[in-house]
Phi, psi and omega in degrees: 000129180249142179214115179058043177079354181259158182252123179253124180244126180257130181244120182235160180225157176214150183260017177216168179280106184290330176300318175293324179297319177298315183297325181271003174078017181263355180216141184290128180298315182297322179294314181302314184288334178286331183267327192269044177299317173226133181239146177232129178259118181251123183291153180295165185300327182295340178266000181221060180300332177299337182270347190300315185299314179300312181293321178294317179296320177297317181294325180296312185291331176290316181293319178301320178292324182287333181261356179068039184234103187292138179220163176258339175143201180254141174290159180299322179293321177298314181300320180298319177292317180295321182288342178272358181269151189281337179053063180296336175271009176054212187301322179297320177294318176299313182300317178294322178295316179296318179297319178299314180300321183294315182301322183269357184284147177238349180245163181280341175253117184275126181260174183291344182292346181272352183286147181297150189296325181290338175281320177298321180287341184270335186196161351274169180090337176285163178294110188295339184276350184235113170291166183298319182296325178288331173292319183290321185261359186274192181266173182117163182295156176299317182301313180295321183287321176295318179294326178297315181293317181302314179300321183293315181297316177300317180295317180298313183296314178296321175294314180297327179262023177052038176060032171278105190290327179297316181292319180299313179301318178296313180296326181272001183060047176238155167282161177300321176299315181297317179295314176303320180295316180292322175302313178293322178302313181271358179064033178280124184244138175287122184304129175075002183275132175275128181302136180244141182279340181266111183293342180280356181275001178294150182293134177271000000 
C-alpha cells in the first residue's frame, strides 16, 4: 500500500488456518486476499524446542526493561525445563511464564526453581507424550501410572527447593534415606551436579 510516496506494510497474525476459515465461511474471502499477499507459517513452540532458549531470553530482557529490573538471563537448567514443556498456549503462555519468573526472582540469573509447578512436573525427564491428566486417565498398570506421577512430583519438588534434600524430604513426609532411594529408583539427577565420592558432602 502506497501513501504520499511511502510504502505501508501491514503484518498480521492468526492462530488458525485462515484459508480453511474462508472455505468454511467463517472469515471474509475478500479480507483474506487483501491481507494475504505473502504468508508465513510459523510452527508452534512445541515443534521448535531449539528456538525456545533464544525466545525465552529475549522475552526476559524485554520484560526486565519494562519492569526496570536488571537481569543476566536464564540459567541453562531453566532453559532445559522450559524447552521440554509442550506450551499449549504457545508464545503468549511463554511470555506470561517468563514475566512471572521475573517478578518472583531475587537473583540476576533466573533458575528453574522459579518455573511454575505444572511445567516442572511436565519436563524434563517426564514422558513428553503424556500430560499429567493423560497419565491419570490413560492406560497402563496402576503401578506404572502411580510411579510416573510420583517421579514428576519428586522432580518438581527437588527443583523448586534447589535440591535441598532435607527440605524436600520434610515437605514430602519422607525420611532422607527414603527420599534418596526414590531418587535413585527413578534415575532423577540434579542438573549440572558433579558426582561426589563422599556421601556426606550432599547439601543438607
